[in-house]
LOVEXDREN-116659 format. One record per residue (C-alpha): residue in one letter; residue number from 1; x, y, z. Coordinates in nm, 4 decimals. Layout:
residues N
+-----+-----+----------+----------+----------+
: res :   n :        u :        v :        w :
+-----+-----+----------+----------+----------+
:   A : NUM :        X :        Y :        Z :
...
+-----+-----+----------+----------+----------+
end
This chain:
residues 279
+-----+-----+----------+----------+----------+
: res :   n :        u :        v :        w :
+-----+-----+----------+----------+----------+
:   M :   1 :  -0.5487 :   0.8742 :   2.4328 :
:   N :   2 :  -0.6217 :   0.8025 :   2.0675 :
:   K :   3 :  -0.3637 :   0.5368 :   1.9878 :
:   L :   4 :  -0.3281 :   0.2941 :   1.7011 :
:   K :   5 :  -0.0669 :   0.0457 :   1.5883 :
:   I :   6 :   0.0492 :   0.0646 :   1.2270 :
:   A :   7 :   0.2290 :  -0.2296 :   1.0648 :
:   M :   8 :   0.4434 :  -0.1760 :   0.7539 :
:   C :   9 :   0.5140 :  -0.4856 :   0.5457 :
:   Q :  10 :   0.8482 :  -0.4049 :   0.3851 :
:   M :  11 :   0.8481 :  -0.7105 :   0.1623 :
:   E :  12 :   1.0950 :  -0.8328 :  -0.0957 :
:   V :  13 :   0.8839 :  -0.8415 :  -0.4123 :
:   V :  14 :   0.9517 :  -1.1221 :  -0.6623 :
:   D :  15 :   0.8362 :  -1.1962 :  -1.0168 :
:   S :  16 :   0.5370 :  -1.4054 :  -0.9085 :
:   K :  17 :   0.2009 :  -1.2638 :  -0.8090 :
:   E :  18 :   0.1150 :  -1.5830 :  -0.6233 :
:   E :  19 :   0.4347 :  -1.5806 :  -0.4174 :
:   N :  20 :   0.3945 :  -1.2131 :  -0.3357 :
:   L :  21 :   0.0366 :  -1.2647 :  -0.2172 :
:   K :  22 :   0.1427 :  -1.5603 :  -0.0012 :
:   K :  23 :   0.4027 :  -1.3388 :   0.1613 :
:   V :  24 :   0.1473 :  -1.0608 :   0.2098 :
:   E :  25 :  -0.0857 :  -1.3004 :   0.3912 :
:   V :  26 :   0.1912 :  -1.4248 :   0.6208 :
:   M :  27 :   0.3084 :  -1.0725 :   0.7062 :
:   I :  28 :  -0.0441 :  -0.9435 :   0.7694 :
:   D :  29 :  -0.1169 :  -1.2428 :   0.9921 :
:   E :  30 :   0.1990 :  -1.1668 :   1.1914 :
:   S :  31 :   0.0945 :  -0.8003 :   1.2108 :
:   K :  32 :  -0.2407 :  -0.8988 :   1.3601 :
:   N :  33 :  -0.0734 :  -1.1294 :   1.6110 :
:   K :  34 :   0.1440 :  -0.8373 :   1.7206 :
:   G :  35 :  -0.1581 :  -0.6167 :   1.7830 :
:   A :  36 :  -0.1631 :  -0.3999 :   1.4702 :
:   D :  37 :  -0.4819 :  -0.2107 :   1.3892 :
:   I :  38 :  -0.3828 :  -0.1323 :   1.0310 :
:   V :  39 :  -0.1350 :  -0.2763 :   0.7822 :
:   V :  40 :   0.0250 :  -0.0852 :   0.4960 :
:   L :  41 :   0.1763 :  -0.2597 :   0.1933 :
:   P :  42 :   0.4374 :  -0.1070 :  -0.0407 :
:   E :  43 :   0.4061 :   0.0337 :  -0.3904 :
:   M :  44 :   0.3643 :  -0.2388 :  -0.6549 :
:   F :  45 :   0.3593 :  -0.5169 :  -0.3978 :
:   I :  46 :   0.2458 :  -0.7819 :  -0.6499 :
:   C :  47 :   0.5055 :  -0.7237 :  -0.9212 :
:   P :  48 :   0.8621 :  -0.6083 :  -0.9850 :
:   Y :  49 :   0.8939 :  -0.2340 :  -1.0371 :
:   Q :  50 :   0.9356 :  -0.2463 :  -1.4159 :
:   N :  51 :   0.7218 :  -0.0979 :  -1.6927 :
:   E :  52 :   0.6827 :  -0.4294 :  -1.8740 :
:   K :  53 :   0.5677 :  -0.5920 :  -1.5503 :
:   F :  54 :   0.3028 :  -0.3221 :  -1.4970 :
:   I :  55 :   0.1522 :  -0.4342 :  -1.8275 :
:   E :  56 :   0.1863 :  -0.8045 :  -1.7478 :
:   Y :  57 :   0.0426 :  -0.7826 :  -1.3939 :
:   C :  58 :  -0.2312 :  -0.5205 :  -1.4336 :
:   E :  59 :  -0.5805 :  -0.5980 :  -1.3046 :
:   S :  60 :  -0.9216 :  -0.4355 :  -1.3337 :
:   Q :  61 :  -1.0499 :  -0.2907 :  -1.0059 :
:   D :  62 :  -1.3909 :  -0.4510 :  -1.0613 :
:   N :  63 :  -1.2500 :  -0.8011 :  -1.1075 :
:   S :  64 :  -0.9121 :  -0.7990 :  -0.9356 :
:   P :  65 :  -0.7875 :  -1.1301 :  -0.7937 :
:   T :  66 :  -0.5395 :  -0.9363 :  -0.5790 :
:   L :  67 :  -0.7997 :  -0.7025 :  -0.4275 :
:   K :  68 :  -1.0306 :  -0.9978 :  -0.3573 :
:   V :  69 :  -0.7497 :  -1.1625 :  -0.1614 :
:   I :  70 :  -0.6762 :  -0.8422 :   0.0327 :
:   S :  71 :  -1.0454 :  -0.7881 :   0.1114 :
:   K :  72 :  -1.0768 :  -1.1462 :   0.2354 :
:   I :  73 :  -0.7672 :  -1.1155 :   0.4574 :
:   A :  74 :  -0.8954 :  -0.7872 :   0.6046 :
:   K :  75 :  -1.2304 :  -0.9445 :   0.6919 :
:   N :  76 :  -1.0920 :  -1.2752 :   0.8218 :
:   L :  77 :  -0.8299 :  -1.1090 :   1.0413 :
:   D :  78 :  -1.0468 :  -0.8104 :   1.1433 :
:   I :  79 :  -0.7798 :  -0.5607 :   1.0369 :
:   H :  80 :  -0.7628 :  -0.2494 :   0.8173 :
:   I :  81 :  -0.5332 :  -0.2762 :   0.5131 :
:   I :  82 :  -0.3924 :  -0.0122 :   0.2794 :
:   A :  83 :  -0.2906 :  -0.2155 :  -0.0228 :
:   G :  84 :   0.0136 :  -0.0072 :  -0.1215 :
:   S :  85 :  -0.0376 :  -0.0104 :  -0.4943 :
:   I :  86 :  -0.0987 :  -0.2384 :  -0.7898 :
:   P :  87 :  -0.1079 :  -0.1706 :  -1.1647 :
:   E :  88 :  -0.4787 :  -0.1031 :  -1.2182 :
:   M :  89 :  -0.6205 :  -0.1470 :  -1.5681 :
:   L :  90 :  -0.9161 :   0.0620 :  -1.6806 :
:   I :  91 :  -1.1007 :   0.0842 :  -2.0116 :
:   D :  92 :  -1.2115 :   0.4473 :  -2.0469 :
:   K :  93 :  -1.5291 :   0.5777 :  -2.2088 :
:   N :  94 :  -1.3521 :   0.5930 :  -2.5450 :
:   G :  95 :  -1.2569 :   0.2287 :  -2.5225 :
:   D :  96 :  -0.8884 :   0.3058 :  -2.4598 :
:   R :  97 :  -0.6942 :   0.0869 :  -2.2178 :
:   K :  98 :  -0.5160 :   0.2731 :  -1.9393 :
:   I :  99 :  -0.3014 :   0.1521 :  -1.6508 :
:   Y : 100 :  -0.2815 :   0.3429 :  -1.3226 :
:   N : 101 :  -0.0562 :   0.3034 :  -1.0197 :
:   S : 102 :  -0.3333 :   0.2658 :  -0.7612 :
:   S : 103 :  -0.3653 :   0.2184 :  -0.3851 :
:   F : 104 :  -0.6719 :   0.0662 :  -0.2163 :
:   F : 105 :  -0.7936 :   0.1046 :   0.1428 :
:   F : 106 :  -0.9998 :  -0.1754 :   0.3013 :
:   D : 107 :  -1.1601 :  -0.1637 :   0.6452 :
:   N : 108 :  -1.1648 :  -0.4526 :   0.8919 :
:   N : 109 :  -1.4845 :  -0.5885 :   0.7336 :
:   G : 110 :  -1.3157 :  -0.6190 :   0.3950 :
:   K : 111 :  -1.5054 :  -0.3188 :   0.2571 :
:   L : 112 :  -1.3256 :  -0.0913 :   0.0105 :
:   L : 113 :  -1.3281 :   0.2558 :   0.1659 :
:   G : 114 :  -1.1567 :   0.4314 :  -0.1237 :
:   F : 115 :  -0.8587 :   0.4357 :  -0.3575 :
:   H : 116 :  -0.5869 :   0.6660 :  -0.4876 :
:   R : 117 :  -0.4383 :   0.6782 :  -0.8358 :
:   K : 118 :  -0.0838 :   0.8151 :  -0.8403 :
:   L : 119 :  -0.0958 :   1.1788 :  -0.9524 :
:   H : 120 :   0.2691 :   1.2453 :  -1.0390 :
:   L : 121 :   0.4373 :   0.9885 :  -1.2608 :
:   F : 122 :   0.7967 :   0.8919 :  -1.1884 :
:   D : 123 :   0.9860 :   1.0154 :  -1.4959 :
:   I : 124 :   1.3511 :   1.0788 :  -1.4090 :
:   D : 125 :   1.6903 :   1.0706 :  -1.5803 :
:   I : 126 :   1.9863 :   1.1157 :  -1.3456 :
:   K : 127 :   2.2956 :   1.0883 :  -1.5625 :
:   D : 128 :   2.4980 :   0.7685 :  -1.5153 :
:   K : 129 :   2.2785 :   0.6640 :  -1.2213 :
:   I : 130 :   1.9126 :   0.5955 :  -1.2951 :
:   Y : 131 :   1.6594 :   0.6344 :  -1.5752 :
:   F : 132 :   1.2927 :   0.5457 :  -1.5375 :
:   K : 133 :   0.9820 :   0.6671 :  -1.7147 :
:   E : 134 :   0.6505 :   0.5524 :  -1.5682 :
:   S : 135 :   0.4633 :   0.7486 :  -1.8342 :
:   D : 136 :   0.5791 :   0.4924 :  -2.0920 :
:   T : 137 :   0.3076 :   0.2632 :  -1.9546 :
:   L : 138 :   0.1104 :   0.4410 :  -1.6825 :
:   S : 139 :  -0.1492 :   0.7176 :  -1.6808 :
:   A : 140 :  -0.1709 :   0.9818 :  -1.4085 :
:   G : 141 :  -0.4638 :   1.0018 :  -1.1695 :
:   S : 142 :  -0.6617 :   1.3216 :  -1.1168 :
:   E : 143 :  -0.8106 :   1.3050 :  -0.7652 :
:   I : 144 :  -0.6647 :   1.4032 :  -0.4273 :
:   T : 145 :  -0.7421 :   1.1265 :  -0.1803 :
:   V : 146 :  -0.8466 :   1.1616 :   0.1840 :
:   I : 147 :  -1.0418 :   0.8718 :   0.3348 :
:   D : 148 :  -1.2360 :   0.8443 :   0.6603 :
:   S : 149 :  -1.2133 :   0.5266 :   0.8667 :
:   K : 150 :  -1.2876 :   0.4093 :   1.2200 :
:   L : 151 :  -0.9178 :   0.4530 :   1.2940 :
:   G : 152 :  -0.8861 :   0.8112 :   1.1726 :
:   R : 153 :  -0.8706 :   1.0204 :   0.8596 :
:   F : 154 :  -0.6021 :   0.9147 :   0.6108 :
:   G : 155 :  -0.4482 :   1.1019 :   0.3204 :
:   I : 156 :  -0.3051 :   0.8604 :   0.0653 :
:   A : 157 :  -0.0516 :   0.9393 :  -0.2067 :
:   I : 158 :   0.2118 :   0.7282 :  -0.3814 :
:   C : 159 :   0.5905 :   0.7623 :  -0.3919 :
:   F : 160 :   0.6754 :   1.0513 :  -0.6306 :
:   D : 161 :   0.3623 :   1.2325 :  -0.5065 :
:   I : 162 :   0.5511 :   1.3137 :  -0.1860 :
:   R : 163 :   0.7801 :   1.5570 :  -0.3724 :
:   F : 164 :   0.4933 :   1.8017 :  -0.4262 :
:   P : 165 :   0.4298 :   1.9798 :  -0.0935 :
:   E : 166 :   0.1051 :   2.1368 :  -0.2141 :
:   L : 167 :  -0.0543 :   1.7918 :  -0.2320 :
:   S : 168 :   0.0254 :   1.7098 :   0.1308 :
:   A : 169 :  -0.0898 :   2.0568 :   0.2365 :
:   I : 170 :  -0.4231 :   2.0073 :   0.0623 :
:   M : 171 :  -0.4712 :   1.6633 :   0.2201 :
:   T : 172 :  -0.4099 :   1.8307 :   0.5570 :
:   L : 173 :  -0.6598 :   2.1059 :   0.4763 :
:   K : 174 :  -0.9016 :   1.8225 :   0.4047 :
:   R : 175 :  -0.8390 :   1.7168 :   0.7668 :
:   A : 176 :  -0.6104 :   1.4194 :   0.7082 :
:   E : 177 :  -0.4396 :   1.3129 :   1.0316 :
:   I : 178 :  -0.2027 :   1.0559 :   0.8808 :
:   L : 179 :  -0.0384 :   1.0837 :   0.5397 :
:   I : 180 :   0.0422 :   0.7443 :   0.3880 :
:   F : 181 :   0.3031 :   0.7131 :   0.1115 :
:   P : 182 :   0.3551 :   0.3656 :  -0.0336 :
:   G : 183 :   0.6770 :   0.3973 :  -0.2308 :
:   A : 184 :   0.9768 :   0.2428 :  -0.3997 :
:   F : 185 :   1.2508 :   0.5046 :  -0.3855 :
:   N : 186 :   1.5747 :   0.3782 :  -0.5378 :
:   L : 187 :   1.9356 :   0.3587 :  -0.4189 :
:   T : 188 :   2.0167 :   0.6957 :  -0.5809 :
:   T : 189 :   1.7333 :   0.9152 :  -0.4532 :
:   G : 190 :   1.6467 :   0.7120 :  -0.1435 :
:   P : 191 :   1.9528 :   0.7969 :   0.0692 :
:   L : 192 :   1.9225 :   1.1622 :  -0.0358 :
:   H : 193 :   1.5546 :   1.2361 :  -0.0071 :
:   W : 194 :   1.3266 :   0.9581 :   0.1317 :
:   R : 195 :   1.3709 :   1.0337 :   0.5024 :
:   L : 196 :   1.4043 :   1.4073 :   0.4375 :
:   L : 197 :   1.0783 :   1.4302 :   0.2427 :
:   L : 198 :   0.8752 :   1.2293 :   0.4941 :
:   R : 199 :   1.0053 :   1.4423 :   0.7813 :
:   A : 200 :   0.9436 :   1.7615 :   0.5837 :
:   R : 201 :   0.5824 :   1.6729 :   0.5036 :
:   A : 202 :   0.5250 :   1.5887 :   0.8706 :
:   V : 203 :   0.6766 :   1.9191 :   0.9890 :
:   D : 204 :   0.5032 :   2.1256 :   0.7193 :
:   N : 205 :   0.1597 :   1.9960 :   0.8080 :
:   Q : 206 :   0.1977 :   1.8802 :   1.1704 :
:   V : 207 :   0.0613 :   1.5346 :   1.0937 :
:   F : 208 :   0.1925 :   1.1805 :   1.1070 :
:   T : 209 :   0.3590 :   1.0584 :   0.7895 :
:   V : 210 :   0.4149 :   0.6942 :   0.6998 :
:   G : 211 :   0.6401 :   0.5802 :   0.4166 :
:   I : 212 :   0.6289 :   0.2109 :   0.3252 :
:   S : 213 :   0.8773 :   0.0745 :   0.0725 :
:   Q : 214 :   0.9560 :  -0.2504 :  -0.0991 :
:   A : 215 :   1.2651 :  -0.4178 :   0.0461 :
:   L : 216 :   1.5878 :  -0.4186 :  -0.1516 :
:   N : 217 :   1.5934 :  -0.7146 :  -0.3916 :
:   E : 218 :   1.9277 :  -0.7245 :  -0.5689 :
:   N : 219 :   1.7985 :  -0.9877 :  -0.8130 :
:   Q : 220 :   1.5634 :  -0.7331 :  -0.9711 :
:   S : 221 :   1.6659 :  -0.4662 :  -1.2222 :
:   Y : 222 :   1.5148 :  -0.1914 :  -1.0047 :
:   H : 223 :   1.6679 :  -0.1694 :  -0.6574 :
:   A : 224 :   1.4328 :  -0.0289 :  -0.3926 :
:   Y : 225 :   1.5850 :   0.1626 :  -0.1017 :
:   G : 226 :   1.3651 :   0.0210 :   0.1747 :
:   H : 227 :   1.3865 :   0.2135 :   0.5040 :
:   S : 228 :   1.0119 :   0.2297 :   0.5681 :
:   L : 229 :   0.9452 :   0.4754 :   0.8469 :
:   V : 230 :   0.6953 :   0.6630 :   1.0612 :
:   V : 231 :   0.7356 :   1.0311 :   1.1495 :
:   N : 232 :   0.5382 :   1.2175 :   1.4164 :
:   P : 233 :   0.3937 :   1.5725 :   1.3868 :
:   L : 234 :   0.7139 :   1.7223 :   1.5320 :
:   G : 235 :   0.9210 :   1.5603 :   1.2587 :
:   E : 236 :   1.0734 :   1.2933 :   1.4818 :
:   V : 237 :   1.1287 :   0.9478 :   1.3316 :
:   V : 238 :   0.9274 :   0.7083 :   1.5485 :
:   A : 239 :   1.0390 :   0.3881 :   1.3734 :
:   E : 240 :   1.2550 :   0.2987 :   1.0731 :
:   A : 241 :   1.3368 :  -0.0254 :   0.8937 :
:   S : 242 :   1.6601 :  -0.1346 :   0.7291 :
:   S : 243 :   1.6885 :  -0.1963 :   0.3549 :
:   R : 244 :   1.5992 :  -0.5673 :   0.3905 :
:   E : 245 :   1.2677 :  -0.7481 :   0.4274 :
:   E : 246 :   1.1126 :  -0.6578 :   0.7594 :
:   L : 247 :   0.7847 :  -0.6130 :   0.9434 :
:   L : 248 :   0.7923 :  -0.2728 :   1.1138 :
:   I : 249 :   0.5292 :  -0.1874 :   1.3745 :
:   A : 250 :   0.4848 :   0.1508 :   1.5408 :
:   E : 251 :   0.2291 :   0.2805 :   1.7876 :
:   I : 252 :   0.1143 :   0.6374 :   1.7371 :
:   D : 253 :  -0.1177 :   0.8654 :   1.9327 :
:   L : 254 :  -0.3323 :   1.0925 :   1.7169 :
:   D : 255 :  -0.3834 :   1.3260 :   2.0134 :
:   E : 256 :  -0.0249 :   1.4427 :   1.9557 :
:   I : 257 :  -0.1431 :   1.6395 :   1.6529 :
:   A : 258 :  -0.3526 :   1.8815 :   1.8591 :
:   I : 259 :  -0.0771 :   1.9144 :   2.1208 :
:   V : 260 :   0.1903 :   1.9998 :   1.8626 :
:   R : 261 :  -0.0371 :   2.2469 :   1.6851 :
:   E : 262 :  -0.1131 :   2.4214 :   2.0149 :
:   E : 263 :   0.2507 :   2.4387 :   2.1224 :
:   L : 264 :   0.3812 :   2.5380 :   1.7781 :
:   P : 265 :   0.0868 :   2.7076 :   1.6035 :
:   V : 266 :   0.2014 :   2.6867 :   1.2421 :
:   I : 267 :  -0.1358 :   2.5855 :   1.0976 :
:   K : 268 :  -0.3204 :   2.8544 :   1.2935 :
:   N : 269 :  -0.0803 :   3.1286 :   1.1863 :
:   K : 270 :  -0.0960 :   3.0755 :   0.8114 :
:   R : 271 :  -0.1660 :   3.4025 :   0.6296 :
:   D : 272 :  -0.4754 :   3.3328 :   0.4213 :
:   D : 273 :  -0.4917 :   3.7063 :   0.3487 :
:   L : 274 :  -0.1598 :   3.6779 :   0.1593 :
:   Y : 275 :  -0.1557 :   3.3257 :   0.0122 :
:   Q : 276 :  -0.3919 :   3.0326 :  -0.0325 :
:   L : 277 :  -0.4027 :   2.6907 :  -0.1907 :
:   K : 278 :  -0.6871 :   2.6538 :  -0.4395 :
:   F : 279 :  -0.8322 :   2.3095 :  -0.5068 :
+-----+-----+----------+----------+----------+
end
């Protein structure tokens, strides 16, 4: 058996980096006490999901107080951590300042294994319901992210990235066993699509999918849907949270991937003579 326990910290994010990091430490400590091997944090776990806050809270990867805290926690508690996402500031070769929506993966020694910059920016306008335009402040990443660890091979993408099935398919072709999606779906699109998309990506690619959301905070202008969940390679929901703050822990067995692919040989029967993904 090739089992691991995944903890999802569905936290209520507030307008204080210090308070959010205190909460992160408490929830990760509880995760370790409950036997988790890896902890996943939500999208923008240090700041409210607002464009002006992305500017206010952004940090450079090379000198990030937040990432130093996460690295220290990972090492002290001997636990892997996927730090959902933070607004990452970068000065490019032309001297221009850019901000990315970026996720960071630390091993249990506090070493940074890799990072993902959100590829598809969340620019939507649903009449009379929700308007948001990440591109007002954020830049899009340009790399597909699959990271090896002692626990397995993880594909990492962020929130809106899940809507593009080609991305998940490519991560699977790159041998990802678990697709991780830190997110912050809202109360309009969340009930419609969050669960559906995570199940679809799991079924499409016969892998585990994990979606980790911020909790609903009605005091913020942006209302996250919550409902963090884990889906197995058959598309079954293994565990699901409510909309409120919650620590969700699920045990998965990576050996299920090979079993499902043998019993239902979708991957094996793809017609490369007729269609292919190029990357």
